[in-house]
C-alpha positions as MATLAB code, in Angstrom:
seq = 'MAKISTGAPFLDQFLEGGYDNDIVTTIYGPSGSGKTNLCLIAAVHLAQQGKKIIFMDTEGGIAVERIKQICNYEDVLPKIIFFNPLTFEEQKAIFETLREMVNEHIGMIIVDSVSMLYRLELGKNEEVYEVNSSLGRQIAYVVEIARRKKIPVLLTTQVYTDFDHRDQVKMVGGDLLKYGSKCLMELQKFNNCRGLILRKHRSLPEGKEVRFRIVKEGVEEVA';
ca = [
      20.493   -0.127    1.615;
      18.200   -1.168    4.478;
      15.187   -3.301    3.620;
      12.019   -4.222    5.503;
      10.581   -7.713    5.074;
       7.374   -8.000    3.064;
       6.214  -10.754    5.400;
       6.609  -13.433    2.703;
      10.001  -15.021    1.899;
       9.328  -15.295   -1.849;
       8.390  -11.577   -2.015;
      11.534  -10.682   -0.075;
      13.512  -12.603   -2.679;
      11.564  -10.918   -5.495;
      12.485   -7.472   -4.088;
      15.993   -8.584   -3.095;
      15.414   -8.127    0.603;
      11.993   -6.530    0.876;
      10.610   -3.008    0.841;
      13.124   -0.149    0.851;
      12.823    1.627    4.167;
      12.979    5.255    2.982;
      10.561    5.390    0.059;
       6.900    5.157   -0.869;
       5.874    1.865   -2.487;
       2.550    1.799   -4.351;
       0.702   -1.407   -5.160;
      -2.099   -1.158   -7.702;
      -4.519   -3.607   -9.245;
      -8.187   -4.549   -9.645;
     -10.505   -5.371   -6.773;
      -9.699   -8.728   -5.186;
      -6.203   -8.945   -6.649;
      -4.449   -9.077   -3.268;
      -3.550   -5.468   -2.425;
      -4.903   -5.636    1.113;
      -3.335   -9.035    1.735;
       0.130   -7.742    0.827;
      -0.377   -4.831    3.212;
      -1.547   -7.054    6.042;
       1.241   -9.634    5.852;
       3.787   -6.798    6.042;
       1.958   -5.242    8.986;
       1.709   -8.556   10.833;
       5.389   -9.339   10.299;
       6.507   -5.960   11.635;
       4.141   -6.189   14.593;
       5.607   -9.574   15.459;
       9.039   -7.895   15.450;
       7.784   -5.450   18.084;
       7.139   -2.476   15.802;
       3.957   -0.427   15.595;
       2.182    0.197   12.313;
      -0.057    3.071   11.250;
      -2.766    1.531    9.074;
      -5.296    3.747    7.292;
      -8.211    1.691    5.927;
     -10.384    3.823    3.654;
     -12.423    0.976    2.213;
     -13.929   -0.395    5.425;
     -12.530   -3.735    4.461;
     -11.644   -6.995    6.144;
      -8.371   -5.913    7.742;
      -9.048   -7.020   11.334;
     -10.821  -10.249   10.391;
      -8.044  -11.158    7.953;
      -5.368  -10.512   10.583;
      -7.179  -12.957   12.875;
      -6.802  -15.618   10.164;
      -3.130  -14.932    9.505;
      -1.641  -14.935   12.999;
      -1.975  -14.865   16.762;
      -3.925  -11.639   16.597;
      -3.988  -10.968   20.345;
      -0.303  -10.051   20.183;
      -0.482   -8.255   16.838;
      -3.621   -6.097   16.893;
      -2.511   -3.862   19.801;
       0.530   -2.846   17.730;
      -1.521   -1.688   14.713;
      -2.954    1.817   14.932;
      -6.052    1.804   12.734;
      -7.658    4.825   11.107;
     -10.927    4.538    9.187;
     -11.661    7.853    7.443;
     -15.107    8.057    5.862;
     -14.536   11.141    3.711;
     -11.664   12.608    1.720;
     -11.610   15.512    4.180;
     -11.085   13.070    7.074;
      -8.326   11.335    5.095;
      -6.643   14.702    4.519;
      -6.787   15.506    8.246;
      -5.114   12.197    9.175;
      -2.318   12.729    6.634;
      -1.692   16.186    8.102;
      -1.092   14.698   11.574;
       1.137   11.784   10.494;
       4.362   13.679   11.178;
       3.401   14.082   14.854;
       2.474   10.390   15.149;
       5.732    9.004   13.799;
       8.397    8.053   16.342;
      11.068    5.398   16.765;
       8.420    2.755   17.542;
       6.632    3.095   14.189;
       7.836    0.533   11.643;
       5.604    1.291    8.665;
       2.782    3.490    7.390;
       0.116    1.769    5.275;
      -2.768    3.403    3.396;
      -5.247    0.971    1.832;
      -6.301    2.597   -0.388;
      -5.135    6.142   -1.008;
      -7.571    6.538   -3.939;
     -10.963    5.293   -2.706;
     -12.139    8.512   -1.045;
     -10.233   10.645   -3.565;
     -12.215    9.020   -6.357;
     -15.506    9.666   -4.550;
     -14.524   13.282   -3.949;
     -13.743   13.776   -7.638;
     -17.218   12.510   -8.464;
     -18.997   15.107   -6.344;
     -16.597   18.068   -6.353;
     -16.346   20.360   -9.368;
     -13.018   21.729   -8.133;
     -10.915   18.982   -9.672;
      -7.691   20.990   -9.369;
      -8.308   21.493   -5.647;
      -8.945   17.775   -5.070;
      -5.843   16.794   -7.038;
      -3.764   19.347   -5.148;
      -4.951   17.891   -1.845;
      -3.979   14.356   -2.886;
      -0.620   15.663   -4.079;
       0.032   17.224   -0.674;
      -0.931   13.998    1.093;
       1.546   12.028   -0.994;
       4.203   14.675   -0.374;
       3.699   14.292    3.394;
       4.457   10.566    3.346;
       7.355   10.976    0.898;
       8.949   13.387    3.379;
       8.275   11.090    6.341;
       9.777    8.095    4.535;
      12.911   10.015    3.603;
      13.476   11.787    6.924;
      12.457    9.023    9.308;
      13.572    6.019    7.224;
      10.125    4.477    7.542;
       8.646    2.545    4.598;
       5.284    3.760    3.345;
       3.003    1.299    1.578;
       0.110    2.684   -0.476;
      -2.498    0.855   -2.528;
      -4.612    2.331   -5.279;
      -7.423    1.238   -7.528;
      -7.241    0.989  -11.306;
      -9.361    1.889  -14.299;
      -9.358    0.837  -17.952;
      -7.786    3.043  -20.588;
     -10.500    3.329  -23.256;
      -7.891    3.886  -25.972;
      -5.956    0.785  -24.888;
      -8.479   -1.573  -23.333;
      -5.843   -4.184  -22.564;
      -4.097   -1.741  -20.216;
      -5.038   -0.477  -16.786;
      -4.084    2.818  -15.193;
      -3.700    3.777  -11.566;
      -6.242    6.058   -9.951;
      -4.056    8.950   -8.835;
      -1.894    8.532  -11.917;
       1.043   10.895  -12.204;
       0.786   12.019   -8.571;
       1.542    8.493   -7.399;
       4.090    7.808  -10.142;
       6.170   10.812   -9.130;
       5.840   10.186   -5.393;
       6.540    6.443   -5.470;
      10.024    5.035   -6.007;
       8.535    1.554   -6.298;
       5.417    0.631   -8.290;
       3.982   -2.875   -8.385;
       1.025   -4.008  -10.471;
      -1.218   -6.868   -9.391;
      -3.134   -9.000  -11.849;
      -5.909  -11.557  -11.322;
      -5.873  -14.963  -12.959;
      -8.238  -17.905  -12.569;
      -6.148  -19.763  -10.012;
      -3.572  -17.228   -8.825;
      -2.391  -13.624   -8.774;
       0.459  -11.996  -10.653;
       2.788   -9.272   -9.371;
       4.813   -7.190  -11.831;
       7.514   -4.719  -10.843;
       6.742   -1.596  -12.875;
       9.218    0.813  -11.293;
      12.126    0.512   -8.871;
      15.194    2.583   -8.233;
      17.597   -0.368   -8.189;
      15.825   -3.441   -9.613;
      14.924   -4.218  -13.243;
      11.413   -3.315  -14.314;
       9.174   -6.066  -15.630;
      10.100   -8.738  -13.068;
       7.148  -11.016  -12.362;
       6.083  -13.490   -9.730;
       2.853  -15.412   -9.238;
       1.224  -16.307   -5.941;
      -1.928  -17.565   -4.267;
      -3.831  -16.053   -1.386;
      -4.105  -18.687    1.340;
      -5.420  -18.712    4.888;
      -2.003  -17.943    6.396;
      -1.236  -15.142    3.920;
       0.246  -15.692    0.465;
       2.352  -18.417   -1.140;
       4.334  -18.527   -4.362;
       3.092  -20.450   -7.375;
       5.933  -22.355   -8.993;
];
């Protein structure tokens, strides 16, 4: 089974080679837990291998500035195709054109995060079923692309607290992302590091854990 490097040797070892190249992988966790960093190190690594990356940034985050810290950005940035939708409708429109954008030069599709604008839309739109259906279609688009084109898709999503079980967090996008993703990884924040737990995988045992730090050059394992 072909794998795509995560951009960090210890994460490649954790996933026994890296990200599977024909599935959707979803990374979820609280703000500041490292979701964007994991996306960026994968994007940088693939760009350095000569591949192009489609990167949808819905949070208006630090993607470009962080890339400048991680690597020789002058070679990398031209290979990353950035999209910055400001509304859920704009996000939907980009998802609908992804099939036409994908060719043999594209090495990965990244959406960081798939839930930010969805969550805002839920807050202002009374048609909850319609909003959920739209997100479901967006996920279905990238599932099809991953399977047909053998291109890994990396999604991130936010979390919220389960009021009945306050020690547990749930993904925004819930069942839609669970069904669409063959790999789910949960990030946790600790005082001096981050934790990554494998929650779902088609060939690896669930519950595997690794701890790491976010450093200037990317991420490094904590022994």
